[in-house]
SEPAKOL-78186 format. One line per 10 residues: number of its first residue (from 1); for each residue x, y, z of N, C-alpha, C, CB. Coordinates in steps of 0.1 Angstrom, whole numbers, plus 2048, in hexadecimal, padded with zeros to 3 digits. Glycine has a CB too. Layout:
N
NUM> X,Y,Z,X,Y,Z,X,Y,Z,X,Y,Z | ...;
END
This chain:
259
1> 8B2,79C,7F3,8A7,799,7EA,8AA,79E,7DC,89A,79F,7EF | 8A9,795,7D2,8AB,799,7C4,89F,7A2,7C0,8AD,78D,7BB | 8A2,7AF,7BD,898,7B8,7BA,88F,7B4,7AE,89E,7C6,7B8 | 896,7B0,7A3,88F,7AD,797,886,7A0,799,898,7AA,78B | 88B,796,7A0,883,78B,7A3,877,78F,7AB,88B,780,7AA | 879,797,7B5,86E,79C,7BE,864,7A4,7B6,873,7A4,7C9 | 868,7AC,7AD,85F,7B4,7A5,856,7AB,79C,867,7BE,79C | 85C,7A1,797,854,797,78F,84A,790,798,85D,78D,788 | 84E,78D,7A4,845,787,7AE,839,790,7B0,84C,783,7BB | 83C,79D,7B2,831,7A7,7B5,827,7A7,7A9,837,7B4,7B7;
11> 82D,7A8,79D,824,7AA,791,81C,79D,78F,82D,7AD,785 | 822,791,791,81B,785,790,80F,784,79A,824,779,792 | 812,788,7A6,808,787,7B1,7FC,791,7AE,80E,78A,7BE | 800,79D,7AB,7F6,7A7,7A9,7EF,7A7,79C,7FB,7B5,7AC | 7F6,7A1,792,7EF,79E,786,7E3,795,788,7F8,798,77B | 7E5,78A,790,7DA,781,793,7D0,787,79C,7E0,774,799 | 7D4,790,7A5,7CB,796,7AF,7C4,7A2,7AA,7D3,799,7BB | 7C6,7A6,79E,7C1,7B3,799,7B2,7B5,79B,7C4,7B5,78A | 7AA,7AB,798,79C,7AD,799,797,7AC,7A8,795,7A2,791 | 79C,7A2,7AF,798,7A0,7BD,79D,7AC,7C6,79D,793,7C3;
21> 7A9,7B1,7C3,7AF,7BC,7CA,7A7,7C9,7C7,7BE,7BE,7C7 | 7A3,7CA,7BB,79B,7D6,7B6,78E,7D6,7BE,799,7D6,7A7 | 787,7CB,7BF,77B,7CA,7C6,77C,7CE,7D4,775,7BC,7C5 | 787,7C9,7DB,789,7CD,7E9,78C,7DB,7EA,794,7C4,7EF | 796,7E0,7E2,79B,7EE,7E3,790,7F8,7E2,7A5,7F1,7D9 | 786,7F6,7D9,77B,7FF,7D7,773,801,7E4,772,7FA,7CC | 771,7F6,7EC,76A,7F7,7F8,772,7FD,803,765,7E9,7FC | 77F,7F9,804,788,7FC,80F,78E,80A,80E,793,7F3,810 | 78F,810,802,798,81C,800,790,829,800,79F,81B,7F4 | 783,829,802,77B,835,801,780,83E,80C,76C,832,803;
31> 781,839,819,785,841,824,794,845,822,783,839,831 | 79C,83C,81E,7AA,83E,81C,7AC,849,812,7B2,832,818 | 7A5,849,807,7A6,853,7FC,7A4,861,802,79D,850,7F1 | 79A,862,80B,797,86F,811,7A3,873,81A,78A,86E,81A | 7A9,86A,821,7B4,86D,829,7C0,872,821,7B9,861,831 | 7C2,86C,815,7CD,870,80C,7CA,87F,807,7CE,867,800 | 7BE,882,803,7BB,890,7FF,7BE,89A,80A,7AD,891,7FA | 7BA,896,816,7BD,89F,821,7CC,8A1,824,7B6,89A,82E | 7D3,896,824,7E1,896,827,7E9,89E,81C,7E7,888,827 | 7E5,89E,810,7EC,8A5,805,7EA,8B4,806,7E7,8A0,7F8;
41> 7DF,8B8,80B,7DD,8C7,80D,7DE,8CE,800,7E6,8CC,817 | 7E6,8D9,801,7E7,8E2,7F5,7EF,8DA,7EA,7EF,8EE,7F8 | 7F8,8D1,7ED,7FF,8CA,7E3,7F5,8C2,7DA,809,8C0,7EA | 7EA,8BE,7DF,7E0,8B6,7D8,7DB,8BD,7CC,7D5,8B3,7E1 | 7DD,8CA,7CA,7D8,8D1,7BE,7E3,8D2,7B4,7D4,8DF,7C2 | 7EF,8CC,7B6,7FA,8CC,7AD,7FB,8C0,7A5,807,8CF,7B4 | 808,8BD,7A2,80B,8B1,79A,80F,8A5,7A4,817,8B3,790 | 808,89A,7A3,809,890,7AD,80E,883,7A7,7FC,88E,7B4 | 814,87A,7AF,818,86D,7AB,812,863,7B5,827,86C,7AB | 80B,859,7B0,806,84E,7B8,80F,841,7B6,7F7,84B,7B5;
51> 817,83E,7BF,821,833,7BE,81A,826,7C2,82D,836,7C7 | 81B,81C,7BA,814,80F,7BC,805,812,7BD,819,808,7C9 | 7FF,817,7B2,7F2,81C,7B3,7E7,811,7B3,7EF,825,7A7 | 7EB,805,7B0,7E1,7FA,7B0,7D6,7FD,7A6,7DC,7F8,7BE | 7CA,7FA,7AB,7BE,7FC,7A2,7B9,80B,7A1,7B3,7F4,7A6 | 7C1,814,7A7,7BE,822,7A4,7B3,829,7AD,7BB,824,797 | 7AF,823,7B8,7A5,829,7C0,7AA,837,7C6,7A1,820,7CB | 7B6,837,7CB,7BC,843,7D0,7C0,84C,7C5,7C9,840,7D8 | 7C5,847,7BA,7C8,84F,7AE,7BC,858,7AA,7CC,847,7A2 | 7B0,851,7A8,7A4,858,7A4,7A0,862,7AE,799,84E,7A1;
61> 7A1,85F,7BB,79D,869,7C5,7A5,875,7C5,79D,862,7D3 | 7B3,874,7C4,7BB,880,7C5,7BB,887,7B8,7C9,87C,7C9 | 7B8,881,7AD,7B8,887,7A0,7AC,892,79F,7B6,87D,795 | 7A2,890,7A7,797,89A,7A6,79B,8A8,7A9,78C,896,7B1 | 7A6,8AA,7B1,7AA,8B8,7B4,7B8,8BB,7AE,7AB,8BA,7C3 | 7BF,8B1,7A9,7CD,8B3,7A4,7CD,8B9,796,7D4,8A6,7A5 | 7D9,8C0,794,7DC,8C4,786,7DE,8B8,77E,7E8,8CE,786 | 7E6,8AE,783,7E9,8A2,77C,7ED,897,786,7F4,8A4,771 | 7EB,88B,782,7EF,87F,78A,7F6,875,781,7E3,879,792 | 801,870,785,807,864,77F,804,858,788,817,866,77D;
71> 7FD,84F,782,7FA,842,789,805,838,785,7EC,83C,785 | 80C,833,78F,818,82B,78C,817,81E,793,825,833,791 | 81A,813,78C,819,806,792,821,7FC,78A,80A,801,792 | 826,7F1,790,82E,7E7,789,825,7DD,781,836,7E0,793 | 818,7DD,784,810,7D2,77F,806,7D8,774,808,7CB,78A | 807,7D3,768,7FF,7D9,75D,7F0,7D6,760,803,7D2,750 | 7ED,7CB,765,7DF,7C8,768,7D9,7D2,772,7DD,7BA,76D | 7E1,7D6,77C,7DC,7E0,785,7DA,7EE,77E,7E6,7E2,791 | 7E4,7F1,775,7E3,7FE,76E,7D6,7FE,765,7EF,800,765 | 7D3,7F2,75F,7C7,7F2,757,7BA,7F5,760,7C6,7E4,751;
81> 7BA,7EF,76C,7AF,7F2,775,7AF,801,778,7B0,7EA,782 | 7BA,807,77B,7BB,815,77E,7B6,81E,772,7C9,819,782 | 7BA,81A,766,7B6,821,75A,7A7,821,759,7BD,81B,74D | 7A1,815,75B,793,814,759,78B,81C,764,78F,805,75B | 790,81C,770,78A,824,77B,78A,833,778,791,821,788 | 796,838,773,797,846,770,78F,84A,764,7A6,849,76E | 78E,841,75A,786,844,74E,777,845,752,788,839,744 | 773,83B,75B,765,83B,75F,762,848,766,762,82F,768 | 76B,84E,76E,769,85A,775,76B,866,76D,773,85B,781 | 76E,865,760,770,870,757,77C,878,759,764,879,758;
91> 786,872,75F,793,879,762,79C,879,756,79A,873,76F | 7A1,885,753,7AA,886,747,7B8,88B,74B,7A4,88F,73D | 7BA,88C,758,7C7,892,75D,7D0,887,763,7C4,89D,767 | 7CE,87A,75F,7D6,86F,765,7DE,869,75A,7CC,865,76C | 7EB,867,75D,7F4,85F,754,7F7,852,75B,801,868,750 | 7F9,847,753,7FC,83A,759,809,836,755,7F1,830,755 | 812,832,75F,81F,82E,75C,822,821,764,82A,839,75F | 82A,818,75E,82E,80C,765,83D,80C,768,82B,7FF,75C | 841,805,773,84F,805,776,851,801,785,855,812,774 | 85D,803,78A,862,7FE,797,862,80A,7A0,870,7F8,796;
101> 85B,809,7AB,85A,814,7B5,868,817,7BB,850,811,7C0 | 871,80E,7BB,87E,810,7C0,888,817,7B6,884,803,7C5 | 883,819,7AA,88A,820,7A0,881,828,798,892,816,797 | 87B,833,79D,871,83A,797,876,842,78B,86B,845,7A1 | 86F,840,77F,874,846,773,870,855,771,86F,83E,767 | 872,85D,77B,86E,86B,77B,87A,874,77F,862,86D,784 | 879,880,77B,884,88A,77E,883,88E,78D,883,896,776 | 88E,893,792,88E,899,79F,884,8A4,7A0,89D,89E,7A3 | 87E,8A5,7AC,875,8B1,7AE,86A,8B3,7A4,87D,8BD,7B0 | 865,8A8,79E,85B,8A8,794,84C,8AA,799,85B,89C,78B;
111> 84A,8A6,7A5,83C,8A6,7AA,83A,8AE,7B7,838,897,7AD | 82E,8B3,7B8,82A,8BB,7C4,826,8B2,7D0,81E,8C4,7C1 | 821,8A6,7CC,81D,89C,7D6,81E,88E,7D2,80E,89F,7DA | 820,885,7DB,822,877,7D8,81A,86F,7E2,831,872,7D8 | 813,865,7DE,80B,85C,7E7,80F,84D,7E4,7FC,85E,7E6 | 80D,845,7EE,80E,837,7EC,806,830,7F7,81D,832,7ED | 7FF,825,7F3,7F6,81F,7FC,7F7,810,7FC,7E7,822,7F8 | 7FA,80A,808,7FC,7FC,80A,806,7F5,800,7EE,7F5,808 | 811,7FC,7FF,81B,7F8,7F5,829,7F5,7FC,81D,801,7EA | 82C,7FD,807,839,7FC,80C,83D,7EE,810,83A,805,819;
121> 833,7E6,815,836,7D8,819,839,7CF,80D,82B,7D3,822 | 837,7D4,801,83A,7CC,7F5,847,7D0,7EF,82F,7CD,7EB | 84E,7DB,7F4,85A,7DF,7EE,866,7D7,7F3,85D,7EE,7F1 | 86E,7D2,7EA,87A,7CB,7EE,883,7D3,7F7,882,7C6,7E2 | 885,7E0,7F4,88D,7E9,7FB,884,7F6,7FE,89A,7ED,7F4 | 87C,7F5,809,873,801,80C,87A,80E,80D,86B,7FE,818 | 886,80E,813,88D,81A,815,891,821,807,89A,818,81D | 895,818,7FE,898,81E,7F0,88B,824,7EA,89E,813,7E8 | 880,81D,7EB,874,822,7E6,870,830,7EC,868,818,7E8 | 871,831,7F9,86E,83E,800,878,848,7FC,86E,83C,80F;
131> 885,845,7FA,88F,84E,7F6,88B,854,7E8,89D,848,7F5 | 886,84B,7DF,882,84F,7D2,876,858,7D2,87F,842,7C9 | 86D,856,7DB,861,85F,7DC,866,86C,7E1,857,859,7E6 | 870,86D,7EA,875,87A,7EE,87C,881,7E3,87F,877,7FA | 883,879,7DB,88B,87F,7CF,882,886,7C5,893,875,7C9 | 877,880,7C2,86E,885,7B7,865,891,7BC,866,87A,7B1 | 865,893,7C9,85D,89E,7CE,864,8AB,7CD,859,89B,7DD | 85D,8B6,7CA,863,8C3,7CB,865,8C7,7D9,85A,8CE,7C3 | 86D,8D2,7DB,86F,8D7,7E9,861,8DC,7EE,87A,8E2,7EA | 85E,8D9,7FA,851,8DD,800,846,8D3,7FC,84E,8EA,7FB;
141> 849,8C9,7F4,83E,8BF,7F0,83A,8B6,7FB,843,8B7,7E4 | 82F,8B0,7F9,829,8A7,804,828,899,7FF,81B,8AD,807 | 82B,890,808,829,882,806,81F,87D,810,837,87A,808 | 816,874,80B,80C,86D,814,80E,85E,812,7FD,871,810 | 812,857,81C,816,849,81B,80E,841,825,826,847,81F | 807,837,81F,7FE,82E,827,803,820,826,7EF,830,823 | 805,819,831,807,80B,831,802,804,83D,817,808,82F | 800,7F7,83D,7FD,7F0,849,80A,7EE,851,7F7,7E2,845 | 80A,7F0,85E,815,7EE,866,814,7E2,86F,818,7FA,86F | 81F,7DC,873,81F,7D0,87C,821,7D4,88A,829,7C5,877;
151> 821,7CB,893,823,7CD,8A1,831,7D2,8A4,820,7C1,8A9 | 833,7DA,8AF,840,7DE,8B3,847,7D2,8BA,83F,7EA,8BD | 83F,7C8,8BE,845,7BC,8C4,84B,7B4,8B9,83A,7B4,8CC | 858,7B1,8B9,85F,7AA,8AE,859,79D,8AB,86E,7A9,8B2 | 856,795,8B5,850,787,8B3,843,788,8AC,84F,77F,8C0 | 83A,791,8B0,82D,793,8AA,82E,798,89C,824,79C,8B3 | 837,7A1,89A,83A,7A7,88C,83E,79C,883,844,7B2,88D | 847,793,888,84D,789,87F,842,77F,87C,858,781,887 | 839,77B,885,82E,772,883,824,778,879,827,76E,890 | 821,785,87B,817,78C,872,81D,78B,864,816,79B,876;
161> 829,78F,862,82F,78F,854,830,781,84E,83D,795,854 | 832,777,857,832,769,852,825,765,84C,837,75F,85D | 81A,769,853,80D,766,84E,80A,76D,841,802,76A,859 | 80E,77A,840,80C,781,834,813,77B,828,810,790,836 | 820,777,82B,827,771,820,822,764,81B,836,76F,824 | 81C,75C,824,816,74F,820,80A,752,817,811,747,82C | 803,75D,81A,7F7,760,811,7FC,766,804,7EE,76A,819 | 806,76F,804,80B,776,7F8,81A,777,7F9,804,784,7F8 | 821,76F,7F1,82F,76F,7F1,836,77B,7EC,834,763,7E9 | 82E,785,7E6,834,792,7E2,835,79B,7EE,82C,798,7D7;
171> 82F,797,7F9,830,79F,806,83E,79E,80B,826,799,811 | 844,7A9,80F,851,7A9,814,851,7AA,823,85A,7B4,80E | 84C,7B6,828,84C,7B8,836,844,7C5,83A,85A,7B9,83C | 839,7C3,842,833,7CE,848,83B,7D3,854,824,7CA,84D | 83F,7DF,853,848,7E5,85E,841,7E9,86A,850,7F1,858 | 847,7E8,876,841,7EF,881,840,7FE,87F,849,7EC,88E | 837,805,885,835,813,883,841,81B,885,829,818,88B | 849,817,890,855,81F,893,85F,81E,887,85B,81A,8A0 | 860,812,881,869,810,876,865,817,869,86B,801,874 | 858,816,866,853,81D,85B,856,82C,85C,844,81B,859;
181> 853,832,868,855,840,86A,864,843,869,850,844,879 | 86D,83B,86E,87B,83D,86D,880,83D,85E,883,833,875 | 87A,834,856,87D,834,848,879,841,841,877,828,841 | 86E,846,844,869,852,83E,872,85E,842,85A,855,841 | 876,85E,84E,87F,868,853,88C,867,84D,880,868,863 | 891,85B,84B,89E,859,846,89F,85D,837,8A2,84A,847 | 894,85C,830,893,860,822,895,86F,821,886,85C,81C | 893,877,82C,896,885,82B,889,88E,82E,89B,889,81E | 87E,887,830,871,88E,832,871,894,840,865,885,831 | 86A,89F,841,868,8A6,84E,859,8A8,851,870,8B4,84E;
191> 857,8AE,85C,849,8B1,860,840,8A5,85F,843,8BD,858 | 844,89A,864,83D,88D,862,831,88D,86C,846,881,864 | 825,88B,867,819,889,86F,814,87B,86C,80F,894,86C | 80E,875,876,809,867,874,7FB,866,87A,812,85D,87A | 7F4,85D,874,7E6,858,878,7E6,849,877,7DB,85F,870 | 7E0,843,881,7E0,834,881,7D2,830,884,7EA,82E,88B | 7CD,825,87D,7C0,820,880,7BF,811,87D,7B5,828,878 | 7B6,80A,883,7B5,7FC,880,7AA,7F9,877,7B3,7F4,88E | 7AD,7F1,86D,7A3,7ED,862,79F,7DE,865,7A9,7EF,854 | 793,7DB,869,78F,7CD,86B,78F,7C6,85D,780,7CC,871;
201> 794,7BA,85D,794,7B2,851,78C,7A5,852,7A3,7AE,84E | 786,7A1,847,77E,795,847,788,78A,841,772,796,83E | 78A,77F,848,793,775,845,791,770,837,793,76A,84F | 785,76D,833,783,767,826,785,770,81B,774,761,826 | 781,77D,81D,784,787,813,793,789,811,77D,794,816 | 79A,78A,81C,7A8,78C,81C,7AF,781,815,7AE,78E,82A | 7AB,774,818,7B0,769,811,7AD,769,802,7AC,75C,818 | 7A0,76C,7FF,79C,76C,7F1,7A2,775,7E8,78D,76E,7F1 | 7A8,780,7ED,7AE,78A,7E4,7B9,785,7DC,7B3,796,7ED | 7C1,77B,7E2,7CC,776,7DB,7C8,76D,7CF,7D5,76D,7E5;
211> 7BC,769,7CF,7B6,763,7C3,7BE,756,7C0,7B7,76C,7B7 | 7C1,74E,7CA,7C8,741,7C9,7C2,737,7D3,7D8,743,7CB | 7B8,730,7CF,7B1,727,7D9,7BA,71D,7DF,7A6,720,7D2 | 7C4,718,7D7,7CD,70D,7DC,7D5,713,7E8,7D6,708,7D1 | 7D8,720,7E8,7E0,726,7F2,7D8,728,7FF,7E7,732,7ED | 7CB,72B,7FD,7C3,730,807,7C0,726,812,7B6,735,802 | 7BD,71A,80F,7B9,710,818,7C3,70D,823,7B6,703,812 | 7D0,70B,820,7DA,709,82B,7DC,715,834,7E7,704,825 | 7DB,721,82D,7DD,72D,835,7D1,72F,83F,7DE,73A,82C | 7C5,72C,83B,7BA,72D,843,7BC,724,850,7AD,728,83C;
221> 7C1,718,84E,7C3,70E,859,7CE,714,862,7C8,701,853 | 7D9,719,85D,7E3,71F,865,7DE,72A,86E,7EF,723,85C | 7D7,733,867,7D2,73F,86F,7C8,73B,87A,7CB,749,865 | 7BF,732,877,7B6,72E,881,7BD,727,88D,7AB,724,87B | 7C7,71F,88A,7CF,719,894,7D6,723,89D,7D9,70F,88E | 7DC,72D,897,7E3,737,89E,7D9,73F,8A7,7EA,741,895 | 7CD,742,8A2,7C3,749,8AA,7BF,741,8B6,7B7,74D,8A1 | 7BD,734,8B3,7B9,72B,8BE,7C3,72A,8C9,7B5,71D,8B9 | 7D0,72B,8C5,7DB,72B,8CE,7DE,738,8D5,7E8,726,8C7 | 7D6,742,8D2,7D7,74F,8D8,7E2,758,8D3,7DA,74D,8E7;
231> 7E7,755,8C7,7F2,75D,8C0,7EB,768,8B8,7FB,755,8B8 | 7EC,774,8BC,7E5,77F,8B5,7ED,785,8A9,7E3,78A,8BF | 7FA,782,8A8,802,787,89D,802,797,89D,7FE,782,890 | 7FE,79D,8A8,7FD,7AB,8A8,7F2,7B1,8A0,80A,7B1,8A3 | 7E8,7A8,89C,7DD,7AD,893,7D0,7AA,89A,7DE,7A6,886 | 7D0,7A7,8A7,7C3,7A3,8AE,7BD,796,8A9,7B9,7AE,8AB | 7C6,78E,8A3,7C1,781,89E,7BB,779,8A9,7CD,779,898 | 7AE,775,8A7,7A7,76E,8B1,79A,767,8AB,7A2,777,8BD | 793,760,8B3,787,759,8AE,77B,75F,8B6,788,74A,8AF | 771,764,8AF,765,769,8B6,759,763,8AF,765,779,8B5;
241> 751,75D,8B7,745,757,8B1,748,74D,8A6,73B,761,8AC | 753,746,8A8,758,73C,89F,75F,741,893,74C,734,89B | 760,74E,891,766,754,885,774,75A,889,75D,75E,87F | 77D,759,880,78A,75F,882,789,76E,87F,795,758,879 | 78E,776,888,78E,785,886,79C,78A,888,784,78C,88F | 79F,795,881,7AB,79C,883,7AA,7AA,87D,7B7,794,87C | 7B5,7B2,87E,7B5,7BF,878,7C2,7C2,872,7B1,7CA,883 | 7C3,7CC,869,7CF,7D1,864,7D0,7DF,869,7CF,7D1,854 | 7DC,7E3,86F,7DE,7F0,874,7E4,7F9,869,7E7,7F0,881 | 7DC,803,864,7E0,80C,85A,7E7,818,860,7D4,810,851;
251> 7F1,81D,859,7F8,829,85E,7FA,832,852,806,826,865 | 7F6,83F,854,7F8,849,84A,802,853,84F,7EB,850,846 | 80C,855,846,817,85F,84A,816,86A,840,825,858,849 | 814,876,844,815,882,83C,823,888,83F,809,88C,840 | 82A,88B,834,838,890,836,83B,89A,82B,842,885,836 | 845,8A3,82E,848,8AE,825,857,8AE,822,844,8BB,82C | 85A,8B1,815,868,8B2,811,86C,8C1,814,869,8AF,801 | 877,8C2,81B,87B,8D0,820,87C,8D9,814,888,8CF,828 | 879,8E6,816,87B,8F0,80C,88A,8F4,80A,873,8FD,80F;
END
């Protein structure tokens, strides 16, 4: 995958999605923001980095206790949403930076904690991004990583990711939990703890976030056809009372950089 072409694809997609994604994230991330604060523990009072911060819901939540937070994202429109959210909350300890998560423009051991939410599946090279998060953490620092994971069954995982890419071509791959855990371990993190939960999704809201009506109609047809055929895609895809239902399986990893 050409990294620069992919990064442009990401910024194009999320530039268009900035408002619809912001609306969804504000509703969906309240519980997740609490989980991030808990996972960070003592590191949450230090200098923090939010990688692929999006509209800044998690940024604003962790900034309440932090000495400082850098909100980092590739998409300027998302950074503008994050700036507005933090300004509304009266936060003055947040800096906003743009760039590539696979080439973080920060010094080694610069941060006490790093977080990222629903971003790993958009990275062209997720291992490189996780390696970079490890690099910028001080010894003893804490990482809190949240992403949607796919099924451990290879066929179901492949189908799940195909559906996601049809909806959003900046999607690369939702990893099975075992593979995500292995990537975090390979980056050098230790003391890895994990929590997994299922987040019910509404089909029309999920489709609407991409903010591209021409793309939505054929995807709706494909998903309903798969559900009628009994293909769950590892997401519980099915039809209940005439409506398509499914879930995203979220996984939070808390990990530490060795001292």
